[in-house]
N, C-alpha and C positions, 0 to 999 in steps of 0.2 A: 363409173370409174372402176379401175382395178387397183386396189390399195394393197401394197405389200407391207405387212406390219412388222417385218423382221429383216432389217438390213443393217450391216455394219460397215464402217469405213476400213475395209481390209486392204484397200489399195492406196492408202495415204502415202504421200511422197516419202522417199527414203530418209529424208532429214528427220522425220519424226522418230523413227527407230534409232537413228544415230544419237539423237538427243536423249532418248530413253536409256540407251546403253550407257551414256555418260552419267545420267542421273543415278543409275544403279551402281556404277563404279564409285560415284561420289558418296555412297552410303558408308563405305569403308575409308575413303580418303576424301575429306571435304575439300581439299585443295583443287580437285578436278571436277567438283560438282558444278553443273551448268546452271545458269540463270534462265528463267522462262524467256526472257528477251533475247537469249542467244539463238532460239529457234526461229529461223526465217523461212517461211513458206509463202510464196506469193499467190495472189488470186489466179494468175495464169497457171501455176503449178497445180492448184486445186482443180481448175477447170480441166486440165489435161488428165488428171487422175480419175475424174468422174466421167468425162465424155468418152474416154477410151475404154472404159470398163463398165461400171454400173449402168450409166445412162444408155450406153450402146446396147447392152443386153436387154434393158427395159424396153427399148424401142423394138428390138428384134422379137422379143417374146410377148409383147403386148401388154405390159403393165404401165400404169400411169404415174403412181406416186409411191415412194418408199419412206417408211418411218425409219430414220437413219440415226444410228448411235455409234459410239466408238467401238473399235474392234474388241470383241469379247475376250479373246485370249490375251489381249494386251492389257486388260484391266489389272490382272495380276496383283490383287489386293494383299497377297501374302508377302510381297516384297517391301522391305523398309517399314517405316512407321506411318502414322497418320499424316504427318507433314509431307512425306514422299507421295502418298496416295492423293492428298489434297492438291498438290501442285500438278501431278500427272493428270488427274481428272479434269482440272480446270483447263489444261492445254488441249486435251482430247475433245472436251465438250465445245470449246471455242471453235475448233476446226469443223466439227459437224454443224455448228451454227453458221459458220461462214459458207459451208456448202449449201445449207438451206436458203441463205441469202442470195447466193449466186444462181441457184436453180429453184426458185420458189414454187414453181408449178410441179416439180418432180420430187422434192425432198422436204420432209418435215423432221425436225431434230428431236431426238430423245437423248436423255443424259445417262452417263455412268455416275455412280456415287463414289465419293472418296472413302470407301470402307477400309477398315484395317482390323485384323484379328484382335479380339479382346477390347476394342474401343467402342464406347457408347455410340449407337447409331445417331444420337442427337447431333453429333459432330458433322453429320452429312447434311444437315438442314440448310446451312448457308449456301452451299453449292446448289442444292435442289431449288431453293428460292430464286437464286440468281438465274438459273437456267429457265425457269418458268416465267419469271417476271421480266427479265431482260432479253432472253433469247427466244421466248415464245415456244419453249419445248412442250410437246404434247404428251410425253410419257417419260418413264425412267426405266433403267435396268436395275434390279435388286439382286445382289449375289447372296444366296442363303448360306454360302460357305466361304467366307473371306480367307480361310486358312489354306485354301487350295487343295482340297482332297482329304483333309483330316477331320472335318466336321466338328469344330470346336465351339461353334455358335449354338445358341438355343434354337429350338424349332421355330418355324415361321409363325406359329400361333402364340409364342411367348410374348409377354409384355415388353421384353427387350426391344422388339421391333416397332412397338406402338408409336413412338415419335414420328417415324417415317409414314406409317399408315395415317396418322392424324393429318399430316401435311398433304398427303395424297388426296384424302377425302376433301380437305379444304379447297384444294386447287382443282379437283375433279380430273385427276390424271391416274391412269393405270400403271402398274409395274409389270414388266416382263421378268419372270424369275429365271435369272440366267447366271450360271457360274462362270468362272474364268479358267485360266490354265491350271491343270493339275500338277502339283509338285510331289505327288505320291506315285511312285513307280508302278503301283498296282493298278492304277486307273489311267488309261490313255485319255487324253484331254477330251477329244471330240467323240470318240467311239464308246467310251465308258463313262467318264466323269459327267459329261453333259447329260447323257441319258439317265444315269443314276440320279442326278440332281432333280431332273424333271419328275421322275417316279417318286423320289423321296418327298418332294414338295407336295405332291398329290396326297401321299399317305399322311404327312404331317397335318395337312388341312382336314383330312378325314378325322384324325384323332382329336383335333381341337374343336373349338367353337368360336373361331375368329370372327365369323360374319354375324354373330349375335352382337358383338361390340361394334362392328363396322359393316352394317347392312348394305352400304353403297360402294364398298371397296371392290375394285376390279383387278384381278391378277391374270396374266397371260402365261400359260405354261408352254414353252416352246418345244420345237422338235416333235410336234405331234402329241405332246404329253408323255414322252418317254414310253415306258411299258404300260402305262395306265389304261389306255383304250384296249389294248390287246388282252389285258387281264381285268376288264371292267367287271366281270362277274365276281372275281376274287375281291375287288374293292367294295362292291355292293354287299357282298357277304360279310366282309370285315366290319363295314359300317354297321351292319345289322347286329353283329356280335358285340360291338361297342355301344350298343343302344343309341345309335345316332339316327337322325331322320334319313329318309331315302335320299340318295345322292342328288336326285333332281332338286330337292329342297335344301340339302345341306351344303352343296357346292355350286350347283350349276347356275345360280343367280349371280355368281361372282367370279367363277373360274372359267377360263376360255383356253382353247387349244389352237395352235397354228398348224399350217399344212407343210411344214418342213419335214416331210416324209418322202423319201426319194425313190419311190417305186409305186406303180399303180395298185398292187394289192394292198399296200399300206394305206393309201388314200381311200381306197374302197372300204376298208375296214373302219377307218376313222369316221368317215361320213355315214356309215351304217350304225355304228355304236354310239357315237357322241351326237347329241342333238345338233342340227344344223345351226341353230341360233348360237351355239357355243364354238363354232369353227371359224377361224379368221385366215384369210389367204396370206401366205408368206412363202418366201423362197430361200432366204439367207444366201442369196446368190454371191458367187465368188467367196464362198465361205469354207466350211469343213470339207465338202465333197465337190470338187471342181471338174471332175473328169466326165467323159462320155460313156454312157451305158452301152456296152456292146450288143445288148439284147434289143435296144430300140434305136440306136444311132443318135440319140439326143442326150444332152447333158442331164445328169441325175437331178440337178437343182432347177431344172426347167419345170417347176411344179404346176404352172398353168395348164400344161398338157394333160396332167393327171386329173385336174378338176374338169376339164372339158370332156374327158373320156369317161368320167364317173357317171353312174346312173342317177343324175340329179335333174330336177326341174329348173326351168329358167329362174323361177323365184328363189330356189335354193342357191343357185349360183350367184344371184345378185346379193344374197345375204353374205355368202362367203367372201365374195370379191369386194363388197363395198358396205352394205348395210350394217353388218356386225361391227366393222371397224369404226364406223361413224358413231355407233352406240357406245362402244368400249372406250374410244378416244374422243370424248366430247369437245375437247379443245381443238382437235383437228377438224371435227365437223363444223364448229363455229368458224374456223378460219376459212374453210372451203365455202361456206355459205356467204361469207363476206365477199368472196370472189365470184359469187353467182353460180357456184357449182353444187 
């Protein structure tokens, strides 16, 4: 199988955005605040949104299954308070669950959390539990910066985050470390804030000792790990100066990188620098970069082409496409085995 570990519902019916805009307006004027039941999206509308977009491209490009979560830029945890985030997360997670029910062979749901700046992460636990136990979600997205580009939360290694990690370990689910929209004008959302966050997460994990407390915890750093693979020597050297173990022991039993790197030299570097056991196939298709590369004539986010062209053995490609994902997402592996896959 070819498992894409990084997909978002970027093509949700327009009604979702309309409802969200009304919710945001209702923060200042409660008289216009919508109720969750006001959002009406039929199964037919969901089928159209998926079949005309993600599923169509999956079939064209040759991927089989996508781990599917709410649109990352829509999470916008900095907007409103916890109640706003809680209601919004519940709505978005339910839509992804419905997609996974409508297309069970092609989509597995992952959840966004109802994070809010300055709010104890314990408040996210009920939504996490519901998504795993009722929706069968195989993973979550964890935003290390709910403030939207101002970085007011403690580092990922801080005990602040431990309630979420404890639940992840209990359920055997990984987290993709994924920020949302930047509300800081210095940082373009997808070109700067996303990549900054990926790189920052790696450095935070190097500085701390998180995996001594959670030896089975698994974290996926998206977008190829930000700048980390490109500067792997720098991070190895910094870990050495900080008196940390070698990165192979300090991070790589627990930290994984996806292939949302949108050119061949980037994938070639990723697969040469990072051990193949730590690389998971992903495309984040219909996401941040949707255009056609004039140098190749193919979409930038058609990442399977880069894996096929890379200097990899069949065994290495199997690990990137399927084997590593089954290991990092054990609930997905179990669900696939129940289907005889």
